[in-house]
C-alpha positions as CSV (number, residue, x, y, z in Angstrom):
1,X,-27.8,32.9,52.0
2,X,-24.0,32.5,52.0
3,X,-22.0,35.7,51.8
4,X,-18.8,37.3,52.9
5,X,-18.9,38.9,56.3
6,X,-19.3,42.7,56.7
7,X,-17.9,44.9,59.5
8,X,-21.5,45.6,60.5
9,X,-21.9,41.9,61.3
10,X,-19.5,42.1,64.3
11,X,-22.1,41.8,67.0
12,X,-24.0,39.0,65.3
13,X,-20.8,37.1,64.5
14,X,-19.6,37.4,68.1
15,X,-23.0,36.2,69.3
16,X,-22.9,33.3,66.9
17,X,-19.5,32.1,68.1
18,X,-20.6,32.4,71.7
19,X,-23.7,30.3,71.0
20,X,-21.5,27.7,69.2
21,X,-19.2,27.6,72.2
22,X,-22.2,26.9,74.4
23,X,-24.0,24.2,72.5
24,X,-21.2,22.0,71.2
25,X,-18.0,20.5,72.7
26,X,-16.4,20.4,69.2
27,X,-15.4,24.0,69.1
28,X,-12.1,25.2,70.6
29,X,-13.5,27.5,73.3
30,X,-15.5,26.2,76.2
31,X,-18.7,28.0,77.2
32,X,-18.1,31.5,78.5
33,X,-14.4,31.2,77.8
34,X,-14.4,33.5,74.7
35,X,-13.3,36.9,76.0
36,X,-13.5,38.8,72.6
37,X,-15.0,42.2,72.9
38,X,-17.2,43.8,70.3
39,X,-14.5,46.3,69.4
40,X,-11.9,43.5,69.0
41,X,-14.4,41.6,66.8
42,X,-14.9,44.6,64.6
43,X,-11.1,45.1,64.3
44,X,-10.6,41.4,63.5
45,X,-13.3,41.4,60.7
46,X,-11.8,44.6,59.2
47,X,-8.3,43.1,59.2
48,X,-9.6,39.9,57.5
49,X,-11.4,41.9,54.8
50,X,-8.1,43.7,53.9
51,X,-6.1,40.4,53.6
52,X,-6.1,38.9,50.0
53,X,-5.8,35.3,51.3
54,X,-8.3,35.4,54.2
55,X,-12.0,35.9,54.6
56,X,-15.0,34.9,56.7
57,X,-18.0,33.5,55.0
58,X,-21.3,33.5,56.9
59,X,-24.6,31.7,56.5
60,X,-27.6,33.9,57.1
61,X,-31.1,32.6,57.6
62,X,-34.3,33.8,59.3
63,X,-32.6,37.3,59.7
64,X,-29.7,36.0,61.7
65,X,-26.2,34.4,61.3
66,X,-26.5,30.6,61.7
67,X,-23.0,29.4,60.6
68,X,-19.6,30.5,59.4
69,X,-16.5,29.3,57.7
70,X,-13.4,31.4,58.5
71,X,-10.4,31.2,56.1
72,X,-7.1,32.2,57.7
73,X,-4.4,32.6,55.1
74,X,-0.7,32.1,55.7
75,X,1.2,35.3,56.6
76,X,4.7,34.4,55.3
77,X,5.6,34.0,51.7
78,X,6.0,30.3,51.8
79,X,2.5,29.8,53.3
80,X,0.5,32.5,51.5
81,X,-0.9,29.8,49.1
82,X,-2.4,27.9,52.1
83,X,-5.2,28.6,54.5
84,X,-6.5,27.2,57.8
85,X,-10.2,26.8,58.1
86,X,-12.6,27.0,61.1
87,X,-16.2,26.2,60.6
88,X,-19.3,26.0,62.7
89,X,-23.1,25.8,62.2
90,X,-25.8,26.0,64.9
91,X,-27.3,22.7,65.8
92,X,-30.8,23.9,65.1
93,X,-29.8,24.6,61.5
94,X,-28.0,21.3,61.0
95,X,-28.8,18.8,58.1
96,X,-29.9,21.7,55.8
97,X,-26.9,21.7,53.6
98,X,-25.5,24.8,55.1
99,X,-22.1,23.3,55.8
100,X,-21.9,22.1,52.2
101,X,-22.9,25.5,50.9
102,X,-20.2,27.2,53.0
103,X,-17.5,24.9,51.6
104,X,-18.7,25.4,48.0
105,X,-18.5,29.2,48.4
106,X,-15.1,28.8,50.0
107,X,-13.9,26.8,46.9
108,X,-15.2,29.6,44.6
109,X,-13.5,32.2,46.7
110,X,-10.2,30.2,46.9
111,X,-10.1,29.8,43.1
112,X,-10.2,33.5,42.7
113,X,-7.9,34.3,45.6
114,X,-4.9,32.1,44.7
115,X,-5.4,29.7,47.5
116,X,-4.1,26.3,46.5
117,X,-4.3,24.4,49.7
118,X,-6.8,24.4,52.7
119,X,-6.4,22.6,55.9
120,X,-8.2,22.1,59.2
121,X,-8.3,20.0,62.4
122,X,-11.2,18.0,63.7
123,X,-11.7,15.9,66.8
124,X,-11.4,12.2,65.8
125,X,-14.8,11.4,67.4
126,X,-16.7,14.2,65.4
127,X,-17.9,11.8,62.8
128,X,-20.5,14.1,61.2
129,X,-17.9,16.8,60.5
130,X,-15.4,14.2,59.2
131,X,-18.0,12.9,56.9
132,X,-18.7,16.4,55.5
133,X,-15.0,17.2,55.1
134,X,-14.4,13.9,53.2
135,X,-17.4,14.6,51.0
136,X,-15.8,18.0,50.2
137,X,-12.6,16.3,49.1
138,X,-10.5,16.6,52.3
139,X,-8.1,13.8,53.2
140,X,-6.8,12.8,56.7
141,X,-3.1,13.7,56.7
142,X,-2.2,12.9,60.3
143,X,-3.2,12.7,63.9
144,X,-2.6,15.0,66.9
145,X,-2.6,12.6,69.9
146,X,-4.0,14.0,73.2
147,X,-4.1,17.5,71.7
148,X,-7.2,18.7,73.6
149,X,-8.9,18.2,76.9
150,X,-12.7,18.0,76.4
151,X,-14.9,17.6,79.5
152,X,-12.0,16.3,81.5
153,X,-10.9,13.7,78.9
154,X,-8.0,13.8,76.5
155,X,-9.1,14.0,72.9
156,X,-7.2,13.4,69.6
157,X,-7.5,15.5,66.4
158,X,-7.1,14.7,62.8
159,X,-5.2,16.9,60.5
160,X,-7.2,17.1,57.2
161,X,-6.3,18.9,54.1
162,X,-7.2,19.5,50.5
163,X,-5.0,20.6,47.6
164,X,-6.8,22.1,44.6
165,X,-5.8,20.2,41.5
166,X,-2.6,18.4,42.6
167,X,-1.4,18.0,39.0
168,X,-1.3,21.7,38.5
169,X,0.7,22.3,41.6
170,X,3.2,19.6,40.8
171,X,3.7,20.9,37.3
172,X,2.7,17.6,35.8
173,X,0.6,19.3,33.1
174,X,-0.1,23.0,32.9
175,X,-2.4,24.7,30.5
176,X,0.3,25.5,28.0
177,X,1.1,21.8,27.6
178,X,-2.6,21.0,27.2
179,X,-2.9,23.6,24.4
180,X,0.2,22.2,22.7
181,X,-1.2,18.7,22.8
182,X,-4.5,19.8,21.4
183,X,-2.9,21.7,18.5
184,X,-0.8,18.7,17.7
185,X,-4.0,16.5,17.4
186,X,-5.7,19.1,15.2
187,X,-2.9,18.4,12.7
188,X,-2.4,14.7,13.3
189,X,-5.9,13.3,13.6
190,X,-7.2,14.5,10.1
191,X,-4.1,12.9,8.5
192,X,-4.7,9.7,10.5
193,X,-8.3,9.5,9.2
194,X,-7.4,10.0,5.5
195,X,-6.8,6.3,5.1
196,X,-10.5,5.5,5.7
197,X,-12.7,4.9,2.8
198,X,-16.4,5.8,3.3
199,X,-17.3,2.2,3.6
200,X,-14.6,1.5,6.3
201,X,-15.5,4.8,8.1
202,X,-19.1,3.6,8.3
203,X,-18.4,0.2,9.6
204,X,-19.7,-0.6,13.1
205,X,-17.5,-3.3,14.7
206,X,-20.4,-4.7,16.6
207,X,-24.1,-4.0,17.3
208,X,-24.6,-0.8,19.3
209,X,-20.9,0.1,18.8
210,X,-20.0,3.3,17.0
211,X,-18.4,3.4,13.6
212,X,-15.2,5.5,13.1
213,X,-17.5,8.3,11.7
214,X,-19.6,8.2,14.8
215,X,-16.6,8.2,17.1
216,X,-15.3,11.4,15.4
217,X,-18.9,12.7,15.6
218,X,-18.9,12.1,19.3
219,X,-15.7,14.0,19.6
220,X,-17.4,16.9,17.9
221,X,-20.2,16.7,20.4
222,X,-17.7,16.6,23.3
223,X,-16.0,19.7,21.8
224,X,-19.3,21.5,21.6
225,X,-20.1,20.9,25.2
226,X,-16.6,21.6,26.6
227,X,-16.2,24.8,24.6
228,X,-19.3,26.1,26.4
229,X,-17.9,25.0,29.7
230,X,-14.5,26.6,29.1
231,X,-16.3,29.9,28.3
232,X,-19.0,29.8,30.9
233,X,-16.7,29.1,33.9
234,X,-15.0,32.4,33.2
235,X,-18.0,34.7,33.5
236,X,-20.6,32.7,35.5
237,X,-20.7,32.2,39.3
238,X,-18.4,29.3,40.3
239,X,-18.4,26.4,41.1
240,X,-20.1,25.8,37.8
241,X,-22.2,22.6,37.6
242,X,-20.6,20.1,35.3
243,X,-23.6,18.1,34.0
244,X,-23.5,15.1,31.6
245,X,-25.3,14.8,28.3
246,X,-26.9,11.9,26.4
247,X,-24.0,10.9,24.2
248,X,-25.7,8.2,22.2
249,X,-28.7,10.4,21.5
250,X,-26.5,13.2,20.3
251,X,-24.6,10.9,18.0
252,X,-27.8,9.5,16.6
253,X,-29.6,12.8,16.1
254,X,-26.5,14.5,14.5
255,X,-26.7,11.7,11.8
256,X,-23.0,11.3,11.6
257,X,-23.4,7.9,10.1
258,X,-25.0,9.5,7.1
259,X,-22.4,12.3,6.8
260,X,-19.1,12.0,5.0
261,X,-16.0,11.5,7.1
262,X,-14.5,14.6,5.4
263,X,-17.3,16.8,6.7
264,X,-17.2,15.4,10.2
265,X,-13.4,15.8,10.4
266,X,-13.7,19.4,9.1
267,X,-16.2,20.1,11.9
268,X,-14.0,18.5,14.5
269,X,-10.9,20.4,13.4
270,X,-12.8,23.8,13.4
271,X,-14.2,23.2,16.9
272,X,-10.9,22.2,18.4
273,X,-9.0,25.1,16.8
274,X,-11.5,27.3,18.6
275,X,-11.1,25.4,21.9
276,X,-7.3,25.8,21.7
277,X,-7.8,29.6,21.0
278,X,-10.2,30.0,24.0
279,X,-7.8,28.1,26.3
280,X,-4.8,30.1,25.2
281,X,-6.6,33.4,26.2
282,X,-7.7,32.3,29.7
283,X,-5.7,34.3,32.3
284,X,-3.5,32.1,34.6
285,X,-5.5,33.2,37.7
286,X,-8.6,31.6,36.2
287,X,-7.1,28.2,35.7
288,X,-8.2,27.1,39.2
289,X,-11.8,28.2,38.7
290,X,-14.0,25.3,39.9
291,X,-16.6,23.0,38.5
292,X,-18.9,20.8,40.6
293,X,-19.3,17.2,39.4
294,X,-22.6,15.4,39.7
295,X,-21.2,13.4,42.7
296,X,-20.6,16.7,44.6
297,X,-16.8,16.7,44.0
298,X,-15.0,19.7,42.7
299,X,-12.5,20.0,39.8
300,X,-10.7,22.9,38.3
301,X,-10.7,24.4,34.8
302,X,-7.1,23.1,34.4
303,X,-8.3,19.6,35.4
304,X,-11.2,19.7,32.8
305,X,-8.8,20.8,30.1
306,X,-6.5,17.9,30.9
307,X,-9.4,15.5,31.0
308,X,-10.6,16.8,27.6
309,X,-7.3,15.6,26.1
310,X,-7.5,12.3,27.9
311,X,-11.0,11.7,26.6
312,X,-9.9,12.6,23.1
313,X,-6.9,10.2,23.2
314,X,-9.1,7.4,24.6
315,X,-11.4,7.6,21.5
316,X,-8.4,7.9,19.1
317,X,-7.3,4.5,20.4
318,X,-10.7,3.2,19.5
319,X,-10.3,4.6,16.0
320,X,-6.7,3.1,15.8
321,X,-8.2,-0.3,16.4
322,X,-10.3,0.0,13.3
323,X,-7.7,1.6,11.0
324,X,-7.8,-0.3,7.7
325,X,-4.7,-1.5,6.0
326,X,-6.0,-1.2,2.4
327,X,-9.4,0.5,2.8
328,X,-11.4,-2.7,3.1
329,X,-13.8,-3.1,6.0
330,X,-12.5,-6.5,7.0
331,X,-8.8,-5.5,6.9
332,X,-7.9,-4.2,10.4
333,X,-4.5,-3.3,11.7
334,X,-3.1,-5.8,14.1
C-alpha cells in the first residue's frame, strides 16, 4: 500500500532509513552515520505534513514500511513550483513494482499540489535506479563530477529532472486556447462538410479506408471517449488509466456508412459543444491532473485536451483530401 506518512510512523520511518543506509551504498548516509533522533524524526514529519509543496510517501507491506519517496518542495517563491526527491526501497522488496507505485502516487500528489517540476540526483553507476527514473519520464540534465566518496572511491552523480507538461509551462497552448480552437471547429467543420453529396460522403477512397462519413463518425467516437476522460479525471483517483478502444469496430458497429452525413455532423457538433463546455468549467488547478498511458508514461489533462485538437485536425486534413469540387465522387480537390 502506498500512502502519505503519518506522525505515528516516525519510529518505523527512522528504522527504514537506517536499514537502507546499512544495505546499500547508493544512499547519502553511510551505515550508522544517521544521527537523527526519534523526536527529531517526529518533528520533521510534522513539518512536512504542514507544507503544501512537500510530503513523504511510504510503501507499507507485511505490516512494516519497506520504501519511501520524500518530496522536498522549494522554500522561496521562485522555487515553490519545484521539488527535490529522495527515494529508497528495501532490497528484499525489490522488483515488485514498489518504486513505480511510489512515483505514480507522487505524480498524482504533485498534480494536486501545484508542483510543476521534480528533480533528483543519482549515482551514475546506479543503473537500476536510472532505468526506473527514465521509465517514469525523467531526463538526465547534467552531471556532478566527483561529488561523492563511496567506499573510498570518487563517484559522479547525474542530475535528473521531469517537468510536468512542458507546453503548459511555456505557455505554448493553455486550456483557454484549446477551447477557443474547439469552438471554432464546431462552427467551421459543419460548413466545410456542406459541399458533400450523400454519394461523395459515402465514397471510400480505397479498400479498408474510411469514407468522409466514417471519418466524421470516428470523430464522434473520439468525442464520446474523451468526454468521459475529461469528466472522470476530475473525480476519480489519478493517474487515470488512458486505455485505447477498437476504432474500426466502433465505426463499423455505429453504422455511419448507412447514416446521413447531416445526422453524423449534428451528433459531432453536439458532442463537441459539450466537450468545450466541460473543459471551460474545469478549475485551473486540475489542468495538471494526470493520465497514465498504456506504455507507462504520464500525461496531463491539459496535454490530452491539446492532443484531442491535434487528432481532430489530423482527420480534417483527410476529409480535405476528399472534398469534391462539384459533388461528384471522382472530382477531388487538388
